[in-house]
C-alpha positions as CSV (number, residue, x, y, z in Angstrom):
1,M,73.9,11.7,34.6
2,N,77.7,11.1,34.7
3,L,78.0,12.7,31.6
4,G,75.9,15.6,32.3
5,K,73.4,14.9,29.5
6,I,70.1,15.2,31.4
7,K,69.1,18.3,30.0
8,S,69.6,17.1,26.4
9,Y,67.7,13.8,27.0
10,L,64.9,15.7,28.7
11,V,64.6,18.1,25.6
12,Y,64.5,14.9,23.5
13,A,61.7,13.4,25.5
14,F,59.9,16.4,25.4
15,G,60.1,16.4,21.6
16,E,59.1,13.1,21.4
17,V,55.8,13.7,23.6
18,I,55.0,16.7,21.4
19,L,55.4,14.8,18.0
20,I,53.2,11.8,19.5
21,S,50.5,14.2,20.5
22,I,50.6,16.2,17.4
23,G,50.3,12.7,15.4
24,V,47.2,11.6,17.7
25,L,45.7,15.2,17.2
26,I,46.1,14.6,13.4
27,A,44.8,11.3,13.5
28,W,41.7,12.5,15.8
29,K,41.0,15.2,13.1
30,I,41.1,13.3,10.2
31,N,38.8,10.6,12.0
32,N,36.7,13.6,13.0
33,I,36.2,14.9,9.5
34,N,35.7,11.6,8.1
35,E,32.7,11.1,10.7
36,I,31.4,14.5,9.6
37,Y,31.4,13.6,5.8
38,K,29.7,10.2,6.7
39,S,27.0,12.2,8.7
40,K,26.6,14.7,6.0
41,A,26.1,11.9,3.6
42,V,23.4,10.1,5.5
43,E,21.7,13.5,6.0
44,L,21.9,14.2,2.3
45,K,20.2,10.7,1.7
46,I,17.4,11.2,4.4
47,Y,16.8,15.0,2.9
48,T,16.5,13.7,-0.8
49,T,14.3,10.5,0.4
50,L,12.1,13.0,2.2
51,N,11.9,15.4,-0.8
52,E,10.7,12.6,-3.2
53,E,8.2,11.4,-0.8
54,L,6.9,15.0,-0.3
55,D,6.6,15.7,-4.0
56,T,4.7,12.6,-4.4
57,N,2.5,13.4,-1.6
58,L,1.8,17.0,-3.1
59,K,0.4,15.4,-6.4
60,V,-1.5,12.8,-4.4
61,I,-3.2,15.9,-2.3
62,D,-4.0,18.0,-5.4
63,T,-5.6,14.6,-7.0
64,A,-7.5,14.2,-3.7
65,I,-8.5,18.0,-3.7
66,A,-9.7,18.0,-7.2
67,K,-11.8,14.8,-6.5
68,Y,-13.4,16.0,-3.2
69,T,-14.2,19.4,-4.9
70,E,-15.8,17.5,-7.8
71,D,-17.8,15.3,-5.0
72,I,-19.1,18.6,-3.3
73,E,-20.2,19.7,-6.7
74,K,-22.1,16.4,-7.5
75,M,-23.6,16.5,-4.0
76,Q,-25.1,20.2,-4.4
77,R,-26.6,18.9,-7.8
78,T,-28.1,16.0,-6.3
79,L,-29.6,18.0,-3.6
80,N,-31.3,20.4,-6.2
81,Y,-32.4,17.4,-8.1
82,I,-35.1,16.6,-5.3
83,S,-37.5,19.3,-6.0
84,I,-37.5,17.6,-9.8
85,S,-40.1,14.9,-10.7
86,S,-38.8,11.5,-12.1
87,N,-39.9,11.9,-15.5
88,K,-37.7,15.2,-15.8
89,L,-34.4,14.0,-14.5
90,S,-31.7,13.4,-17.2
91,Q,-29.9,10.9,-17.7
92,G,-26.8,12.6,-16.5
93,A,-28.8,13.6,-13.3
94,K,-29.4,9.9,-12.8
95,D,-25.7,9.0,-13.3
96,T,-24.8,11.3,-10.7
97,I,-27.1,10.0,-8.3
98,I,-26.1,6.3,-8.9
99,N,-22.7,7.1,-9.1
100,T,-21.4,6.8,-5.1
101,H,-18.0,5.4,-6.0
102,F,-15.4,6.2,-3.2
103,R,-11.7,5.8,-3.3
104,T,-9.4,6.4,-0.4
105,T,-6.2,8.5,-0.8
106,N,-2.8,6.7,-0.1
107,F,0.0,8.8,1.0
108,L,3.6,7.9,1.4
109,D,4.8,8.5,4.9
110,G,7.4,5.7,5.4
111,A,10.5,7.8,5.0
112,I,9.2,10.5,7.4
113,S,8.1,7.8,10.0
114,S,11.5,6.3,9.6
115,V,13.4,9.7,10.2
116,V,11.2,10.8,12.8
117,N,11.4,7.1,14.8
118,T,15.0,6.4,14.2
119,K,17.1,9.1,12.3
120,F,15.9,12.3,13.9
121,D,19.2,13.4,15.6
122,L,20.9,13.4,12.2
123,L,18.8,16.4,11.1
124,E,20.2,19.8,12.0
125,S,17.2,22.0,11.2
126,D,15.1,22.8,14.4
127,L,12.2,23.9,12.3
128,L,12.5,21.0,10.0
129,K,12.3,18.9,12.8
130,N,9.0,20.5,14.4
131,L,7.4,20.3,11.1
132,L,8.0,16.7,10.5
133,I,7.0,15.6,14.1
134,A,3.4,17.2,13.6
135,Y,3.2,15.9,9.8
136,P,2.2,12.3,10.4
137,N,-0.6,13.5,12.8
138,D,-1.8,15.8,10.1
139,I,-2.0,12.8,7.4
140,E,-3.8,10.7,10.3
141,S,-6.4,13.5,10.6
142,F,-6.8,13.3,6.7
143,K,-7.5,9.6,7.0
144,I,-9.9,9.9,9.8
145,Q,-12.1,12.4,8.1
146,E,-12.0,10.1,5.1
147,S,-12.9,7.0,6.8
148,I,-15.9,9.2,8.2
149,I,-17.1,9.6,4.7
150,K,-16.3,6.2,3.6
151,N,-18.7,5.0,6.4
152,I,-21.3,7.4,5.2
153,V,-21.0,6.0,1.5
154,T,-20.9,2.3,2.5
155,N,-23.5,2.0,5.5
156,R,-25.9,4.7,4.5
157,I,-25.9,6.3,1.0
158,Q,-25.4,2.8,-0.8
159,P,-28.1,0.8,1.1
160,V,-30.9,3.4,0.5
161,L,-30.0,3.5,-3.1
162,E,-30.2,0.0,-3.5
163,K,-33.6,0.0,-1.4
164,H,-35.3,2.4,-4.0
165,L,-33.2,1.7,-7.3
166,S,-32.4,-1.3,-9.6
167,L,-28.7,-1.7,-9.8
168,T,-29.3,-2.6,-13.4
169,D,-29.0,1.4,-13.9
170,I,-25.4,1.1,-12.7
171,L,-24.9,-1.8,-15.1
172,V,-26.5,0.2,-18.1
173,M,-24.5,3.4,-17.2
174,Q,-21.0,1.2,-17.4
175,N,-21.8,-1.1,-20.4
176,T,-24.5,-0.6,-23.2
177,K,-24.7,-4.4,-23.5
178,Y,-27.0,-4.7,-20.1
179,N,-29.6,-2.7,-22.0
180,K,-32.0,-5.7,-22.4
181,I,-32.0,-6.3,-18.5
182,K,-33.0,-2.9,-17.8
183,T,-36.1,-3.2,-20.2
184,V,-37.5,-6.1,-18.3
185,G,-36.1,-5.8,-14.7
186,E,-37.4,-4.0,-11.7
187,K,-37.6,-0.4,-12.4
188,S,-35.9,2.4,-10.3
189,N,-38.1,4.9,-8.2
190,Y,-35.9,7.9,-8.3
191,Q,-38.9,10.2,-6.9
192,K,-39.1,8.0,-3.8
193,L,-35.4,8.0,-3.3
194,L,-35.0,11.8,-3.6
195,K,-37.9,12.5,-1.2
196,S,-36.4,10.1,1.2
197,R,-35.4,11.6,4.4
198,E,-33.0,8.8,4.8
199,Y,-31.1,9.6,1.7
200,Q,-31.6,13.5,2.1
201,N,-30.0,13.3,5.5
202,S,-27.3,11.1,4.2
203,I,-26.4,13.2,1.2
204,I,-26.2,16.4,3.2
205,D,-24.0,14.5,5.9
206,R,-21.5,13.3,3.3
207,L,-21.5,17.0,1.8
208,V,-20.7,18.6,5.2
209,Q,-18.0,16.0,6.0
210,S,-16.6,16.5,2.6
211,E,-16.2,20.0,3.0
212,K,-14.4,19.5,6.2
213,L,-12.1,17.2,4.4
214,L,-11.3,19.3,1.6
215,D,-10.2,22.1,4.3
216,I,-8.0,19.6,6.0
217,A,-6.6,18.6,2.4
218,N,-5.9,22.4,1.7
219,N,-4.3,22.8,5.0
220,L,-2.3,19.6,4.6
221,R,-1.1,20.7,1.4
222,K,0.2,23.9,2.6
223,K,2.1,22.1,5.4
224,T,3.5,19.6,2.9
225,L,4.7,22.7,0.8
226,V,6.3,24.4,3.7
227,I,8.4,21.3,4.6
228,S,9.5,20.7,0.9
229,I,10.6,24.2,0.9
230,N,12.6,23.9,4.0
231,L,14.1,20.5,2.8
232,N,15.2,22.2,-0.6
233,Q,16.9,24.9,1.5
234,E,18.7,22.3,3.2
235,L,19.7,20.4,0.1
236,S,21.0,23.7,-1.2
C-alpha cells in the first residue's frame, strides 16, 4: 500500500485466478471426454454382445419354424390316416404315427436380461430400449406355448400310443437288429388307435396348439429382426 502497488497486485491475483480456473476447466473437460469414451466403449460392447445373441436366436427361430411346420404337416397326414384300414397303412405312415419326438427350443437371453436389469441407462436409443424391454416377454410367450404342446405329447399322445401300439415298432424303426422281437412280440393295433377318440382329440389339440406356436414364432422372428436391424444401425 505504501508503494502504491495495490492495483498491480490485484491484476496479478486476478490473472492467477483465471489461470487456475482455465486449468480446472481443461482437467474437467479431459476427464469428461475420458468418461464419454469409457461409456461409448461399454455401450459398443453391449451392442456387440446383443447383436451376437440376436443372430443366434434368429437361427434358433428359423430352426423352430421349420420344425413346427413339419410337425403340423405330419399331424395333418396322421388325421388323414384315420379313414385308412390298418393293412393299407404304409411303413412311412406308421413311422409318422409312432414318431412323437418332442424337443424344446433353447433361446439365448442372458445378454438381453443383463442389459434390461443392470445396464439399461447405458443405451442411448429409446426405440431400442422399448424393443428390448418387450423381448423377454415375447420369448416367454413362446416357451409357455411350447410347454403346452410338450404336455400334450407327454401326458396325452404317448400314453394312448403305448395303450394300442407295441413299442417294439419304435425299436424296429430306429434299428433293424430288433426285427426278431417284432416277429414274436405283441402286435400293434393301428386301427384301434386311429379310431380312438382320445387319440384323435389329442392329435387335433396338438395341431391347433402347434399352429398357434408357429404364429408366435413368426412374430418373434420379426421382432428379433427389427431389434437386430436397430442394433446394427447403432453400431454403425
